[in-house]
Z-matrix of the N, CA and C atoms (Angstrom, degrees):
N
C 1 1.482
C 2 1.535 1 109.53
N 3 1.353 2 112.25 1 130.30
C 4 1.466 3 118.05 2 -175.18
C 5 1.564 4 111.83 3 -76.49
N 6 1.231 5 122.21 4 149.83
C 7 1.473 6 127.32 5 174.14
C 8 1.484 7 111.88 6 -63.00
N 9 1.254 8 121.12 7 141.09
C 10 1.450 9 128.51 8 175.28
C 11 1.537 10 107.74 9 -62.74
N 12 1.200 11 116.13 10 135.31
C 13 1.459 12 125.30 11 172.44
C 14 1.500 13 114.41 12 -59.09
N 15 1.204 14 121.26 13 135.17
C 16 1.484 15 124.14 14 -178.99
C 17 1.574 16 107.88 15 -71.83
N 18 1.354 17 112.46 16 130.19
C 19 1.407 18 113.41 17 -176.98
C 20 1.532 19 113.16 18 -71.21
N 21 1.387 20 114.55 19 139.19
C 22 1.437 21 118.96 20 178.89
C 23 1.498 22 112.14 21 -79.05
N 24 1.309 23 117.59 22 142.29
C 25 1.418 24 121.07 23 175.37
C 26 1.545 25 111.57 24 -85.89
N 27 1.319 26 115.66 25 149.18
C 28 1.472 27 120.83 26 168.33
C 29 1.541 28 107.73 27 -75.35
N 30 1.378 29 114.21 28 165.79
C 31 1.467 30 117.48 29 -179.84
C 32 1.507 31 108.35 30 -64.59
N 33 1.379 32 115.91 31 -37.45
C 34 1.438 33 119.07 32 177.25
C 35 1.490 34 115.08 33 -59.40
N 36 1.363 35 113.26 34 -44.14
C 37 1.462 36 121.11 35 -179.31
C 38 1.566 37 110.97 36 -63.86
N 39 1.357 38 109.99 37 -40.33
C 40 1.467 39 115.74 38 178.36
C 41 1.631 40 111.15 39 -58.52
N 42 1.244 41 112.25 40 -57.10
C 43 1.532 42 118.33 41 -176.79
C 44 1.424 43 111.33 42 -60.90
N 45 1.347 44 120.71 43 -36.25
C 46 1.540 45 118.84 44 172.54
C 47 1.461 46 112.93 45 -58.10
N 48 1.390 47 112.10 46 -46.86
C 49 1.525 48 118.31 47 -174.90
C 50 1.421 49 108.92 48 -70.25
N 51 1.452 50 120.50 49 -36.91
C 52 1.454 51 121.61 50 -171.52
C 53 1.520 52 109.03 51 -73.15
N 54 1.284 53 116.99 52 -37.30
C 55 1.482 54 122.71 53 -178.95
C 56 1.515 55 117.96 54 -66.82
N 57 1.413 56 110.79 55 -14.99
C 58 1.440 57 119.30 56 177.52
C 59 1.546 58 110.44 57 -106.38
N 60 1.247 59 117.09 58 -14.39
C 61 1.556 60 120.20 59 -172.16
C 62 1.557 61 110.29 60 -74.78
N 63 1.277 62 112.24 61 151.49
C 64 1.460 63 124.78 62 172.45
C 65 1.529 64 117.00 63 -74.37
N 66 1.337 65 113.06 64 -19.65
C 67 1.414 66 116.03 65 -179.23
C 68 1.519 67 106.85 66 -141.01
N 69 1.346 68 116.08 67 165.17
C 70 1.496 69 123.25 68 -169.71
C 71 1.481 70 109.88 69 -91.03
N 72 1.316 71 115.14 70 148.48
C 73 1.501 72 120.78 71 175.00
C 74 1.617 73 103.33 72 -144.21
N 75 1.242 74 110.91 73 146.25
C 76 1.406 75 120.93 74 172.18
C 77 1.477 76 113.48 75 -97.08
N 78 1.411 77 116.59 76 158.47
C 79 1.450 78 119.52 77 -174.14
C 80 1.578 79 112.94 78 -134.90
N 81 1.250 80 114.40 79 135.38
C 82 1.482 81 120.76 80 -174.29
C 83 1.523 82 107.50 81 -135.38
N 84 1.286 83 122.68 82 104.67
C 85 1.440 84 129.12 83 178.39
C 86 1.567 85 113.46 84 40.07
N 87 1.290 86 114.58 85 54.87
C 88 1.402 87 120.15 86 175.86
C 89 1.480 88 118.52 87 96.45
N 90 1.363 89 114.77 88 -12.04
C 91 1.504 90 116.69 89 177.43
C 92 1.427 91 112.31 90 -104.27
N 93 1.339 92 116.45 91 144.29
C 94 1.438 93 116.20 92 -176.55
C 95 1.605 94 105.42 93 -116.41
N 96 1.341 95 113.56 94 143.97
C 97 1.462 96 120.42 95 -174.86
C 98 1.495 97 108.05 96 -132.49
N 99 1.305 98 112.87 97 111.99
C 100 1.534 99 120.51 98 174.93
C 101 1.574 100 110.20 99 -57.79
N 102 1.386 101 116.66 100 141.41
C 103 1.332 102 120.80 101 175.86
C 104 1.521 103 113.02 102 -96.72
N 105 1.308 104 115.84 103 130.88
C 106 1.510 105 120.97 104 179.95
C 107 1.459 106 108.93 105 -68.36
N 108 1.390 107 112.85 106 158.18
C 109 1.496 108 119.46 107 172.89
C 110 1.582 109 111.84 108 -66.91
N 111 1.365 110 114.69 109 148.54
C 112 1.500 111 114.03 110 -172.47
C 113 1.563 112 107.11 111 -93.44
N 114 1.320 113 115.32 112 147.45
C 115 1.491 114 122.17 113 173.14
C 116 1.467 115 115.24 114 -67.69
N 117 1.284 116 115.66 115 168.68
C 118 1.503 117 119.88 116 174.65
C 119 1.563 118 110.28 117 -60.53
N 120 1.327 119 118.15 118 -44.62
C 121 1.420 120 120.60 119 -176.99
C 122 1.537 121 110.73 120 -70.08
N 123 1.264 122 119.12 121 -37.38
C 124 1.473 123 119.67 122 175.99
C 125 1.520 124 111.48 123 -61.49
N 126 1.344 125 114.53 124 -49.94
C 127 1.415 126 117.18 125 -177.60
C 128 1.534 127 115.08 126 -67.94
N 129 1.359 128 118.90 127 -32.69
C 130 1.444 129 128.49 128 175.65
C 131 1.646 130 110.01 129 -61.15
N 132 1.289 131 111.57 130 -48.95
C 133 1.461 132 120.13 131 -178.43
C 134 1.501 133 109.97 132 -67.75
N 135 1.321 134 118.90 133 -43.73
C 136 1.512 135 122.17 134 179.00
C 137 1.524 136 108.52 135 -62.22
N 138 1.311 137 115.77 136 -44.59
C 139 1.456 138 116.03 137 -177.34
C 140 1.499 139 115.60 138 -71.29
N 141 1.328 140 112.17 139 -39.25
C 142 1.433 141 120.19 140 172.36
C 143 1.489 142 113.69 141 -50.39
N 144 1.382 143 114.81 142 -53.30
C 145 1.426 144 119.48 143 -175.44
C 146 1.554 145 110.57 144 -70.59
N 147 1.292 146 118.98 145 -37.23
C 148 1.463 147 122.38 146 -177.65
C 149 1.567 148 105.45 147 -65.73
N 150 1.312 149 118.00 148 -37.42
C 151 1.479 150 118.24 149 -174.79
C 152 1.502 151 106.24 150 -70.05
N 153 1.410 152 122.50 151 -41.30
C 154 1.409 153 126.52 152 -176.34
C 155 1.500 154 107.33 153 -67.39
N 156 1.332 155 119.74 154 -40.31
C 157 1.498 156 122.55 155 174.90
C 158 1.563 157 108.04 156 -59.01
N 159 1.273 158 117.91 157 -53.11
C 160 1.395 159 120.37 158 -171.07
C 161 1.652 160 110.40 159 -61.78
N 162 1.343 161 113.18 160 -37.09
C 163 1.402 162 116.43 161 176.50
C 164 1.458 163 113.10 162 -63.64
N 165 1.360 164 117.13 163 -45.20
C 166 1.527 165 119.01 164 176.29
C 167 1.520 166 118.72 165 -67.16
N 168 1.294 167 112.55 166 -32.47
C 169 1.481 168 121.21 167 -176.99
C 170 1.448 169 114.48 168 -87.54
N 171 1.243 170 120.99 169 -7.77
C 172 1.563 171 128.90 170 179.80
C 173 1.443 172 110.30 171 -48.22
N 174 1.263 173 119.03 172 124.15
C 175 1.503 174 119.85 173 171.18
C 176 1.534 175 110.67 174 91.01
N 177 1.294 176 119.10 175 -7.30
C 178 1.416 177 126.15 176 177.61
C 179 1.485 178 115.66 177 -95.71
N 180 1.292 179 118.15 178 -175.22
C 181 1.510 180 123.14 179 179.43
C 182 1.552 181 110.89 180 -81.85
N 183 1.315 182 120.19 181 -13.64
C 184 1.499 183 119.72 182 -176.92
C 185 1.509 184 112.85 183 -103.42
N 186 1.363 185 113.12 184 151.32
C 187 1.447 186 118.87 185 179.46
C 188 1.562 187 108.77 186 -136.27
N 189 1.288 188 114.05 187 143.36
C 190 1.506 189 121.54 188 178.60
C 191 1.469 190 111.15 189 -105.30
N 192 1.333 191 114.93 190 129.12
C 193 1.501 192 122.70 191 -174.97
C 194 1.476 193 109.56 192 -127.55
N 195 1.369 194 117.29 193 148.09
C 196 1.532 195 117.13 194 -172.68
C 197 1.600 196 101.93 195 -105.22
N 198 1.342 197 110.08 196 -166.90
C 199 1.459 198 120.87 197 -157.22
C 200 1.540 199 117.90 198 -78.20
N 201 1.338 200 120.05 199 18.46
C 202 1.413 201 120.48 200 168.12
C 203 1.507 202 114.01 201 -84.73
N 204 1.333 203 117.01 202 -7.86
C 205 1.511 204 115.48 203 179.14
C 206 1.510 205 109.94 204 -104.71
N 207 1.293 206 114.99 205 134.37
C 208 1.484 207 119.75 206 178.27
C 209 1.530 208 109.87 207 -79.92
N 210 1.269 209 115.02 208 156.69
C 211 1.466 210 123.95 209 175.06
C 212 1.525 211 102.35 210 -125.47
N 213 1.366 212 115.23 211 140.43
C 214 1.493 213 124.34 212 179.44
C 215 1.465 214 110.16 213 -115.54
N 216 1.374 215 113.23 214 132.40
C 217 1.575 216 116.54 215 167.26
C 218 1.457 217 105.79 216 -113.40
N 219 1.322 218 121.85 217 109.18
C 220 1.438 219 125.39 218 -170.91
C 221 1.571 220 109.85 219 -66.58
N 222 1.388 221 119.03 220 -38.29
C 223 1.413 222 119.97 221 -173.93
C 224 1.482 223 110.70 222 -66.84
N 225 1.318 224 123.53 223 -31.93
C 226 1.401 225 121.01 224 -178.91
C 227 1.641 226 113.55 225 -104.89
N 228 1.358 227 109.56 226 3.80
C 229 1.478 228 118.62 227 -178.89
C 230 1.535 229 109.86 228 52.62
N 231 1.355 230 113.69 229 52.40
C 232 1.379 231 122.25 230 -179.45
C 233 1.571 232 109.98 231 -116.03
N 234 1.323 233 113.79 232 138.76
C 235 1.444 234 124.43 233 169.38
C 236 1.535 235 107.11 234 -121.69
N 237 1.308 236 116.88 235 124.41
C 238 1.469 237 122.97 236 -177.79
C 239 1.533 238 113.59 237 -130.31
N 240 1.238 239 117.47 238 162.56
C 241 1.517 240 122.10 239 171.63
C 242 1.512 241 106.66 240 -118.86
N 243 1.270 242 119.37 241 90.40
C 244 1.461 243 122.25 242 171.29
C 245 1.541 244 111.53 243 -59.87
N 246 1.276 245 118.76 244 148.05
C 247 1.469 246 120.99 245 -178.74
C 248 1.566 247 106.15 246 -66.60
N 249 1.391 248 116.93 247 -39.92
C 250 1.604 249 119.09 248 174.88
C 251 1.514 250 104.66 249 -144.73
N 252 1.388 251 109.21 250 142.08
C 253 1.411 252 118.79 251 167.43
C 254 1.496 253 110.52 252 -130.10
N 255 1.340 254 113.64 253 147.77
C 256 1.498 255 120.76 254 174.85
C 257 1.524 256 110.46 255 -113.60
N 258 1.205 257 116.11 256 128.19
C 259 1.530 258 118.86 257 179.41
C 260 1.562 259 109.58 258 -115.14
N 261 1.187 260 119.77 259 129.79
C 262 1.569 261 120.19 260 -176.83
C 263 1.496 262 111.13 261 -120.09
N 264 1.377 263 118.44 262 -3.20
C 265 1.480 264 122.19 263 175.69
C 266 1.605 265 106.59 264 -105.81
N 267 1.280 266 114.34 265 179.48
C 268 1.477 267 118.15 266 161.67
C 269 1.481 268 107.33 267 -56.81
N 270 1.344 269 120.66 268 122.70
C 271 1.404 270 118.83 269 176.63
C 272 1.512 271 118.85 270 -55.25
N 273 1.254 272 122.98 271 136.97
C 274 1.442 273 122.90 272 175.47
C 275 1.494 274 110.46 273 -111.77
N 276 1.313 275 122.10 274 134.56
C 277 1.459 276 125.17 275 -175.61
C 278 1.630 277 110.25 276 -119.54
N 279 1.231 278 114.44 277 161.36
C 280 1.404 279 119.76 278 177.44
C 281 1.477 280 116.84 279 -65.01
N 282 1.450 281 113.78 280 -42.20
C 283 1.367 282 118.96 281 -171.63
C 284 1.589 283 103.16 282 -150.94
N 285 1.377 284 108.97 283 -172.10
C 286 1.469 285 116.11 284 -173.24
C 287 1.521 286 113.49 285 -77.76
N 288 1.351 287 116.09 286 -3.54
C 289 1.544 288 122.10 287 178.03
C 290 1.523 289 109.16 288 -73.34
N 291 1.429 290 115.03 289 -21.70
C 292 1.460 291 120.61 290 177.16
C 293 1.546 292 113.74 291 56.91
N 294 1.399 293 116.17 292 38.37
C 295 1.427 294 116.84 293 -178.51
C 296 1.605 295 109.97 294 -129.86
N 297 1.291 296 115.19 295 10.41
C 298 1.476 297 122.29 296 177.03
C 299 1.521 298 109.28 297 -127.87
N 300 1.274 299 117.04 298 106.68
C 301 1.494 300 123.89 299 -175.62
C 302 1.457 301 110.70 300 -82.34
N 303 1.337 302 120.16 301 144.27
C 304 1.448 303 124.37 302 -179.58
C 305 1.467 304 111.77 303 -117.82
N 306 1.369 305 123.52 304 -13.42
C 307 1.454 306 121.87 305 -171.57
C 308 1.561 307 114.79 306 -134.02
N 309 1.333 308 117.45 307 56.34
C 310 1.538 309 117.94 308 175.30
C 311 1.501 310 111.29 309 -70.16
N 312 1.281 311 118.62 310 149.23
C 313 1.446 312 124.36 311 175.39
C 314 1.548 313 110.81 312 -99.71
N 315 1.202 314 117.15 313 -41.99
C 316 1.517 315 124.41 314 -179.87
C 317 1.490 316 108.02 315 -124.71
N 318 1.375 317 116.01 316 137.08
C 319 1.430 318 119.39 317 172.90
C 320 1.572 319 107.62 318 -127.76
N 321 1.330 320 112.25 319 142.03
C 322 1.482 321 120.76 320 173.74
C 323 1.513 322 112.03 321 -126.31
N 324 1.320 323 117.72 322 133.46
C 325 1.421 324 124.79 323 176.48
C 326 1.576 325 106.03 324 -123.64
N 327 1.320 326 116.72 325 125.13
C 328 1.492 327 124.73 326 169.16
C 329 1.542 328 106.37 327 -82.71
N 330 1.247 329 116.60 328 117.06
C 331 1.430 330 123.42 329 -172.75
C 332 1.632 331 110.27 330 -67.38
N 333 1.315 332 111.72 331 146.74
C 334 1.495 333 117.39 332 171.54
C 335 1.489 334 105.79 333 -133.58
N 336 1.298 335 116.64 334 165.70
C 337 1.555 336 122.76 335 -179.46
C 338 1.495 337 104.42 336 -60.36
N 339 1.369 338 120.04 337 -41.42
C 340 1.556 339 121.06 338 -169.05
C 341 1.550 340 107.19 339 -81.25
N 342 1.335 341 120.89 340 -27.45
C 343 1.543 342 117.38 341 -170.91
C 344 1.463 343 112.00 342 -112.96
N 345 1.353 344 117.97 343 -7.35
C 346 1.428 345 115.66 344 -175.87
C 347 1.527 346 119.28 345 -57.62
N 348 1.292 347 116.89 346 -38.91
C 349 1.510 348 118.46 347 174.80
C 350 1.415 349 112.88 348 -64.66
N 351 1.233 350 120.42 349 -40.81
C 352 1.569 351 124.30 350 -176.70
C 353 1.574 352 103.26 351 -72.93
N 354 1.334 353 120.31 352 -47.01
C 355 1.518 354 117.51 353 -178.02
C 356 1.563 355 109.26 354 -57.48
N 357 1.284 356 119.31 355 -36.01
C 358 1.473 357 124.56 356 -179.74
C 359 1.502 358 114.49 357 -74.89
N 360 1.422 359 113.20 358 -27.78
C 361 1.407 360 118.17 359 -168.84
C 362 1.589 361 112.40 360 -110.06
N 363 1.300 362 110.98 361 -98.67
C 364 1.442 363 116.33 362 -175.01
C 365 1.437 364 114.39 363 -62.26
N 366 1.434 365 126.08 364 -36.37
C 367 1.366 366 124.37 365 178.37
C 368 1.482 367 113.65 366 -62.67
N 369 1.399 368 112.07 367 -42.89
C 370 1.496 369 119.02 368 179.32
C 371 1.476 370 112.02 369 -64.82
N 372 1.319 371 120.16 370 -42.21
C 373 1.431 372 124.41 371 175.62
C 374 1.511 373 114.06 372 -58.28
N 375 1.295 374 113.54 373 -37.81
C 376 1.462 375 121.65 374 177.20
C 377 1.543 376 109.62 375 -67.65
N 378 1.342 377 113.59 376 -52.21
C 379 1.452 378 114.69 377 179.19
C 380 1.492 379 117.29 378 -57.19
N 381 1.427 380 113.35 379 -28.40
C 382 1.415 381 116.53 380 179.22
C 383 1.569 382 114.25 381 -61.34
N 384 1.269 383 116.21 382 -19.74
C 385 1.539 384 118.18 383 -179.14
C 386 1.505 385 111.90 384 -81.16
N 387 1.339 386 116.93 385 -5.13
C 388 1.498 387 117.46 386 173.59
C 389 1.529 388 109.20 387 -80.73
N 390 1.339 389 121.06 388 114.87
C 391 1.448 390 121.12 389 -175.89
C 392 1.472 391 121.32 390 -60.14
N 393 1.338 392 115.52 391 -21.27
C 394 1.514 393 118.62 392 -179.34
C 395 1.466 394 111.05 393 -88.02
N 396 1.410 395 119.91 394 -12.63
C 397 1.425 396 126.04 395 -170.25
C 398 1.618 397 107.99 396 -81.26
N 399 1.319 398 116.36 397 123.24
C 400 1.466 399 117.00 398 -171.11
C 401 1.575 400 110.54 399 -134.75
N 402 1.382 401 117.78 400 -5.60
C 403 1.500 402 115.36 401 -178.30
C 404 1.487 403 105.06 402 -150.70
N 405 1.359 404 114.46 403 136.76
C 406 1.492 405 121.19 404 177.06
C 407 1.502 406 112.01 405 -130.74
N 408 1.264 407 113.51 406 144.17
C 409 1.538 408 122.26 407 179.82
C 410 1.468 409 111.59 408 -128.56
N 411 1.275 410 112.93 409 133.93
C 412 1.466 411 120.55 410 170.24
C 413 1.366 412 110.76 411 -120.18
N 414 1.462 413 117.20 412 114.75
C 415 1.435 414 122.96 413 -172.04
C 416 1.462 415 111.04 414 -108.43
N 417 1.335 416 115.10 415 126.40
C 418 1.502 417 123.10 416 -177.05
C 419 1.605 418 105.07 417 -75.72
N 420 1.291 419 116.37 418 146.82
C 421 1.492 420 120.36 419 171.51
C 422 1.513 421 109.22 420 -110.29
N 423 1.326 422 118.77 421 6.39
C 424 1.468 423 119.26 422 -176.21
C 425 1.544 424 109.58 423 -116.98
N 426 1.346 425 117.45 424 -4.89
C 427 1.441 426 121.79 425 176.64
C 428 1.615 427 106.40 426 -163.28
N 429 1.320 428 119.50 427 159.37
C 430 1.369 429 125.62 428 -174.03
C 431 1.595 430 104.95 429 -80.27
N 432 1.281 431 119.38 430 79.94
C 433 1.463 432 127.21 431 -177.32
C 434 1.544 433 109.71 432 -145.52
N 435 1.360 434 111.10 433 134.87
C 436 1.435 435 115.52 434 174.12
C 437 1.613 436 105.47 435 -136.85
N 438 1.419 437 109.18 436 132.61
C 439 1.470 438 113.72 437 176.79
C 440 1.493 439 103.61 438 -98.73
N 441 1.338 440 114.23 439 151.10
C 442 1.384 441 123.50 440 -175.30
C 443 1.537 442 111.15 441 -134.97
N 444 1.410 443 114.54 442 137.65
C 445 1.413 444 116.44 443 -177.86
C 446 1.647 445 103.18 444 -132.32
N 447 1.260 446 115.10 445 130.32
C 448 1.526 447 118.37 446 -178.38
C 449 1.516 448 112.23 447 -126.85
N 450 1.309 449 113.19 448 126.56
C 451 1.491 450 120.22 449 -178.06
C 452 1.581 451 108.00 450 -71.34
N 453 1.333 452 117.51 451 126.31
C 454 1.460 453 123.77 452 -179.97
C 455 1.504 454 111.35 453 -92.74
N 456 1.293 455 122.23 454 166.48
C 457 1.538 456 122.86 455 -177.72
C 458 1.485 457 111.23 456 -55.26
N 459 1.307 458 119.65 457 -33.69
C 460 1.512 459 128.39 458 -174.01
C 461 1.582 460 108.38 459 -78.61
N 462 1.441 461 119.34 460 -5.11
C 463 1.348 462 121.20 461 -177.05
C 464 1.422 463 116.27 462 88.79
N 465 1.348 464 119.36 463 -7.02
C 466 1.529 465 122.49 464 176.28
C 467 1.492 466 107.44 465 -76.43
N 468 1.345 467 117.39 466 163.84
C 469 1.491 468 123.51 467 -179.49
C 470 1.609 469 106.87 468 -118.73
N 471 1.295 470 111.24 469 124.82
C 472 1.490 471 118.65 470 -175.00
C 473 1.515 472 106.74 471 -98.95
N 474 1.377 473 118.47 472 117.65
C 475 1.518 474 120.09 473 -179.75
C 476 1.465 475 109.06 474 -91.75
N 477 1.401 476 114.38 475 154.50
C 478 1.365 477 127.04 476 171.81
C 479 1.535 478 112.01 477 -158.87
N 480 1.282 479 118.24 478 176.49
C 481 1.385 480 116.87 479 175.60
C 482 1.574 481 109.13 480 -152.09
N 483 1.343 482 116.82 481 155.66
C 484 1.433 483 123.38 482 172.30
C 485 1.540 484 107.87 483 -126.88
N 486 1.308 485 113.02 484 135.52
C 487 1.421 486 121.91 485 -175.79
C 488 1.559 487 115.95 486 -132.47
N 489 1.233 488 119.30 487 147.65
C 490 1.452 489 123.77 488 174.53
C 491 1.554 490 109.93 489 92.41
N 492 1.369 491 114.47 490 147.99
C 493 1.397 492 119.39 491 -172.56
C 494 1.630 493 114.02 492 -73.32
N 495 1.398 494 112.67 493 -0.85
C 496 1.497 495 116.64 494 177.38
C 497 1.500 496 107.82 495 -93.98
N 498 1.371 497 116.02 496 -8.68
C 499 1.464 498 115.01 497 -171.07
C 500 1.575 499 112.02 498 -84.18
N 501 1.245 500 114.80 499 169.72
C 502 1.531 501 125.31 500 178.68
C 503 1.506 502 111.73 501 -118.65
N 504 1.206 503 116.84 502 135.00
C 505 1.450 504 124.33 503 176.71
C 506 1.593 505 105.65 504 -89.37
N 507 1.378 506 114.53 505 107.69
C 508 1.509 507 117.65 506 176.62
C 509 1.497 508 111.46 507 -95.63
N 510 1.235 509 117.84 508 117.48
C 511 1.485 510 122.89 509 -176.73
C 512 1.546 511 107.74 510 -103.05
N 513 1.308 512 114.35 511 94.46
C 514 1.452 513 124.46 512 -166.97
C 515 1.456 514 108.22 513 -55.22
N 516 1.327 515 120.93 514 -48.45
C 517 1.484 516 124.11 515 -165.20
C 518 1.496 517 107.80 516 -76.14
N 519 1.321 518 122.50 517 -10.83
C 520 1.432 519 126.00 518 175.78
C 521 1.463 520 117.59 519 -109.97
N 522 1.448 521 112.68 520 -7.73
C 523 1.355 522 121.55 521 -175.92
C 524 1.532 523 114.92 522 53.15
N 525 1.273 524 116.35 523 45.23
C 526 1.458 525 123.77 524 173.86
C 527 1.582 526 113.36 525 -132.83
N 528 1.283 527 113.18 526 153.91
C 529 1.467 528 121.22 527 173.21
C 530 1.490 529 112.19 528 -120.21
N 531 1.385 530 118.44 529 139.84
C 532 1.443 531 123.77 530 177.25
C 533 1.524 532 109.05 531 -126.58
N 534 1.317 533 120.34 532 123.18
C 535 1.506 534 117.84 533 175.69
C 536 1.550 535 111.44 534 -65.97
N 537 1.364 536 114.47 535 136.78
C 538 1.306 537 121.93 536 179.78
C 539 1.527 538 115.39 537 -58.40
N 540 1.399 539 115.88 538 -30.56
C 541 1.419 540 124.31 539 168.57
C 542 1.443 541 115.55 540 -52.87
N 543 1.302 542 118.52 541 -30.12
C 544 1.448 543 122.02 542 175.89
C 545 1.479 544 113.47 543 -85.82
N 546 1.321 545 113.80 544 -32.93
C 547 1.512 546 115.75 545 176.27
C 548 1.462 547 110.00 546 -65.24
N 549 1.306 548 119.03 547 -42.54
C 550 1.406 549 126.20 548 -171.26
C 551 1.726 550 110.28 549 -98.53
N 552 1.271 551 115.54 550 19.85
C 553 1.476 552 117.55 551 -172.97
C 554 1.572 553 102.91 552 -65.15
N 555 1.416 554 111.02 553 140.16
C 556 1.453 555 123.66 554 -179.75
C 557 1.534 556 117.54 555 61.57
N 558 1.364 557 112.04 556 8.44
C 559 1.499 558 112.41 557 171.14
C 560 1.479 559 111.68 558 -89.01
N 561 1.375 560 119.60 559 131.20
C 562 1.413 561 124.46 560 -176.02
C 563 1.456 562 110.14 561 -100.18
N 564 1.435 563 114.86 562 106.17
C 565 1.436 564 119.35 563 172.57
C 566 1.471 565 115.63 564 -91.96
N 567 1.388 566 115.89 565 156.66
C 568 1.452 567 115.46 566 168.72
C 569 1.509 568 115.55 567 -57.65
N 570 1.271 569 123.89 568 142.06
C 571 1.452 570 121.20 569 -176.47
C 572 1.492 571 114.15 570 -49.96
N 573 1.377 572 115.42 571 -44.19
C 574 1.510 573 114.91 572 -178.58
C 575 1.485 574 111.47 573 -62.41
N 576 1.315 575 124.50 574 -31.48
C 577 1.370 576 118.67 575 -179.63
C 578 1.449 577 117.10 576 -65.90
N 579 1.304 578 116.73 577 -38.50
C 580 1.472 579 117.90 578 174.50
C 581 1.450 580 114.94 579 -73.96
N 582 1.352 581 115.70 580 -33.55
C 583 1.521 582 118.45 581 174.03
C 584 1.598 583 110.49 582 -63.37
N 585 1.322 584 116.59 583 -46.08
C 586 1.464 585 118.34 584 -177.03
C 587 1.464 586 113.80 585 -67.86
N 588 1.373 587 117.17 586 -33.72
C 589 1.472 588 120.57 587 -177.17
C 590 1.532 589 107.29 588 -76.34
N 591 1.287 590 121.51 589 -26.61
C 592 1.452 591 123.77 590 -177.45
C 593 1.443 592 113.28 591 -89.67
N 594 1.431 593 118.04 592 0.45
C 595 1.393 594 123.67 593 169.54
C 596 1.553 595 112.86 594 101.82
N 597 1.358 596 117.78 595 -2.51
C 598 1.408 597 121.45 596 174.89
C 599 1.500 598 112.66 597 -83.21
N 600 1.241 599 120.71 598 134.09
C 601 1.491 600 127.60 599 -176.92
C 602 1.600 601 109.57 600 -114.48
């Protein structure tokens, strides 16, 4: 006898449950996925980059926020917690709880072994349906490497990457640059990871 299928939650049921939960979960079309705790490296990289963004954006129209704020993609019925979002317009929220953002401009995900494939695939495709979203960054925590995707005027996405601690992260949509040495400050990589990404073999 086969096991009974797990009942899917409605979006309303998910939000009610999530707002009372002691830990965060993401939601995709009725299914709920608990988020694992972050490693030291993951947290350090996220906080380093968020701090550098806030310093460079201070006094301007844009603000950088970290992973306590949900983002919703209506078309795919997805609620996610990006590691960093940047908002440059008046923030738009799903409801009066003001905890589910609808209009991010830049999204950053720090990759993990368990989420890397999804961050690069289904999650990215879902984010692309947000009309305000124009730039995406996938940050490695095992080597000094950042993948970048920029939305072009024709709607296509242009990929590139920057590697090595001597490189700079150029965020086109915000007209700012951040040294990778600052993004990965205090992160301890295996020697071969730094050597390979800087071009040494």
